[in-house]
C-alpha positions in Angstrom: -20.0 -79.7 -62.4 -21.7 -77.8 -59.5 -18.3 -76.9 -58.1 -17.1 -75.8 -61.5 -20.0 -73.4 -61.7 -18.8 -71.6 -58.5 -16.4 -68.6 -58.4 -14.0 -67.2 -55.9 -16.1 -64.1 -55.3 -17.3 -63.8 -51.6 -21.1 -63.4 -51.5 -22.2 -60.0 -50.2 -25.8 -61.0 -49.7 -27.2 -60.7 -46.1 -26.9 -63.8 -43.9 -29.9 -66.1 -44.6 -30.8 -64.2 -47.9 -33.2 -66.2 -50.1 -30.9 -65.5 -53.0 -28.6 -68.2 -51.7 -31.3 -70.8 -52.4 -31.9 -69.5 -55.9 -28.2 -69.7 -56.6 -27.9 -73.3 -55.3 -31.0 -74.2 -57.4 -29.5 -72.7 -60.5 -26.2 -74.5 -60.1 -28.0 -77.8 -59.5 -30.3 -77.4 -62.5 -27.7 -76.3 -65.0 -25.4 -79.1 -63.9 -28.1 -81.7 -64.3 -29.3 -80.4 -67.6 -25.7 -80.3 -68.9 -25.1 -83.9 -67.7 -28.3 -85.0 -69.4 -27.3 -83.3 -72.7 -30.3 -80.9 -72.6 -28.0 -77.9 -72.6 -24.3 -77.2 -73.2 -22.8 -75.1 -70.3 -20.4 -73.5 -72.8 -23.3 -72.4 -74.9 -25.3 -71.0 -72.0 -25.5 -67.3 -71.2 -27.1 -65.5 -68.2 -28.1 -61.9 -68.2 -28.6 -59.9 -65.0 -29.8 -56.4 -64.1 -29.1 -54.2 -61.1 -30.1 -55.3 -57.7 -29.5 -57.8 -54.9 -30.5 -60.8 -57.0 -28.5 -59.6 -59.9 -25.3 -60.3 -58.0 -25.9 -64.0 -59.0 -23.7 -62.8 -62.0 -20.7 -62.7 -59.6 -21.2 -66.2 -58.3 -21.7 -68.3 -61.4 -18.7 -69.3 -63.6 -20.6 -69.1 -66.8 -21.0 -66.7 -69.9 -22.7 -63.7 -68.5 -23.7 -60.1 -69.2 -24.6 -57.3 -66.8 -27.6 -55.3 -68.2 -29.3 -52.1 -67.0 -32.1 -52.1 -64.4 -35.3 -53.4 -66.1 -33.5 -54.2 -69.4 -32.7 -57.9 -69.0 -35.3 -59.1 -71.4 -34.3 -57.0 -74.5 -30.6 -57.8 -73.8 -31.4 -61.5 -73.6 -33.4 -61.3 -76.8 -30.5 -59.5 -78.5 -28.1 -62.3 -77.5 -30.6 -64.9 -78.7 -31.0 -63.1 -82.0 -27.2 -63.0 -82.5 -26.9 -66.7 -81.9 -30.2 -68.7 -81.7 -28.3 -71.8 -80.7 -27.5 -70.4 -77.2 -29.4 -71.1 -74.1 -30.2 -67.7 -72.6 -31.4 -67.2 -69.0 -32.3 -63.8 -67.5 -32.3 -62.9 -63.8 -34.2 -59.8 -62.6 -36.1 -58.5 -59.6 -39.8 -57.7 -59.5 -39.0 -54.0 -59.5 -36.9 -54.1 -62.6 -39.0 -56.6 -64.4 -42.5 -55.6 -63.4 -42.0 -51.8 -63.0 -39.3 -50.4 -65.3 -39.3 -53.5 -67.5 -43.0 -54.2 -67.9 -43.1 -53.1 -71.5 -40.3 -55.6 -72.3 -42.1 -58.4 -70.5 -45.3 -57.8 -72.5 -43.4 -57.7 -75.8 -41.5 -60.9 -75.1 -44.6 -62.6 -74.0 -46.2 -61.7 -77.3 -43.4 -62.6 -79.7 -42.2 -65.7 -77.8 -38.3 -65.8 -77.9 -36.8 -69.0 -76.6 -35.4 -67.5 -73.5 -36.0 -68.0 -69.8 -36.7 -65.1 -67.4 -36.4 -65.8 -63.7 -37.8 -63.1 -61.5 -37.0 -62.9 -57.8 -40.0 -61.4 -56.1 -39.6 -59.8 -52.7 -42.0 -57.0 -53.4 -39.5 -54.3 -52.5 -36.6 -52.3 -54.0 -34.2 -53.9 -51.5 -31.1 -52.3 -52.9 -32.5 -48.8 -52.3 -33.7 -49.7 -48.8 -37.2 -51.1 -49.2 -39.5 -49.0 -51.3 -42.6 -51.1 -52.4 -42.8 -52.3 -55.9 -46.0 -52.4 -58.0 -46.2 -56.2 -57.6 -48.1 -55.4 -54.4 -51.0 -54.1 -56.5 -50.9 -55.8 -59.9 -50.6 -59.4 -61.1 -47.7 -59.6 -63.5 -48.2 -63.3 -64.3 -51.7 -62.6 -65.4 -50.5 -59.7 -67.6 -47.8 -61.9 -69.2 -50.4 -64.7 -69.8 -52.8 -62.4 -71.6 -49.9 -61.0 -73.6 -49.1 -64.6 -74.8 -46.3 -66.0 -72.7 -46.1 -69.7 -73.5 -44.7 -70.8 -70.1 -45.6 -69.3 -66.7 -44.7 -70.7 -63.3 -44.1 -69.6 -59.7 -41.8 -71.2 -57.2 -40.7 -70.5 -53.6 -37.2 -70.6 -52.0 -38.9 -72.5 -49.1 -39.6 -75.4 -51.4 -36.2 -75.8 -53.0 -36.7 -79.2 -54.6 -39.9 -78.0 -56.3 -38.2 -74.8 -57.3 -35.4 -76.8 -59.1 -38.1 -78.8 -60.9 -39.7 -75.6 -62.1 -36.4 -74.2 -63.3 -35.7 -77.3 -65.3 -39.1 -77.1 -67.0 -38.6 -73.4 -67.7 -35.1 -73.7 -69.2 -36.0 -76.6 -71.4 -39.3 -75.2 -72.6 -39.2 -74.1 -76.2 -40.4 -70.5 -76.1 -40.6 -67.6 -73.6 -40.6 -68.9 -70.0 -41.4 -66.7 -67.1 -40.6 -68.2 -63.7 -41.4 -66.1 -60.6 -39.5 -67.0 -57.4 -41.0 -65.9 -54.1 -38.1 -64.9 -52.0 -39.0 -62.5 -49.1 -36.4 -59.9 -48.1 -35.4 -60.6 -44.5 -34.3 -57.0 -43.9 -36.9 -54.7 -45.5 -40.0 -56.9 -45.8 -39.5 -59.9 -43.6 -42.8 -61.7 -43.9 -41.1 -65.0 -44.6 -43.0 -67.1 -42.0 -46.4 -65.8 -43.2 -45.5 -66.3 -46.9 -44.2 -69.8 -46.4 -47.3 -70.8 -44.4 -49.6 -69.6 -47.2 -47.7 -71.3 -50.1 -49.3 -74.3 -51.7 -48.4 -76.3 -54.8 -51.1 -75.7 -57.4 -51.1 -76.5 -61.1 -53.2 -75.0 -63.9 -53.9 -71.7 -65.6 -56.6 -70.7 -63.1 -53.9 -70.1 -60.5 -52.4 -67.2 -62.5 -55.3 -65.0 -61.5 -54.6 -65.3 -57.8 -52.6 -62.3 -56.8 -50.0 -63.6 -54.3 -50.5 -60.7 -51.8 -54.2 -61.3 -51.4 -56.2 -64.3 -50.0 -55.1 -67.2 -47.9 -53.1 -69.1 -50.5 -50.0 -68.4 -52.6 -50.1 -70.9 -55.5 -46.8 -72.2 -56.8 -46.3 -74.5 -59.7 -46.6 -74.5 -63.5 -49.6 -72.4 -64.5 -49.3 -72.3 -68.2 -47.4 -74.3 -70.9 -48.1 -74.0 -74.6 -46.2 -75.0 -77.7 -45.9 -72.4 -80.5 -43.4 -70.9 -82.9 -40.5 -68.9 -81.5 -39.4 -65.4 -82.4 -35.9 -66.4 -83.5 -37.1 -69.1 -85.9 -37.2 -66.4 -88.5 -33.5 -65.7 -88.0 -32.7 -69.4 -88.6 -34.7 -69.3 -91.9 -32.9 -66.2 -93.0 -29.5 -67.8 -92.3 
């Protein structure tokens, strides 16, 4: 199944780019979930925006939709509303999700659609040559938690097995799942060694309040998991 999820497109990411780890993790997780019967690959859709990480669209042989920068979440919600039986997974960068798309993140956290949002955080607009994003100065995970997101986690490309576990938990969670993936840009903000050294597996809601760019520790793990009604349940009732 992992081979079937690949495409014939030649990756254009930089050599050693962290996105290769994210791609491999996604293939592994989707293959395993399909084999377990937790999802149906043919009823799974990914949504990507504009940016380096969004090119994952080109390398996955799966139903997919290219969205606008910062507009992955409303597009994913529209797909879920059109067919609530689909598994919908969004991919965006920290610039698109936390800057242009912050309003959508807050709204989705509040209404709890059953979709997964995977955010690759390198703290720069890498496609436009490295301008800093606002994730340097604010804590998007804490904002999403206060808004009501029912699943919040952070993983690292330097702990791939753990990242795959977090992806599985996020995709299978019933409700809005936000998974942030720490993936330093080796070209425009290469602090990979420092970031990896500071990363520590930490569970629990208290870890949300630790902004990853401050202090000695970058917590990774599941920070919040709650069960509550989903946004699209109302569409099922109307049907």
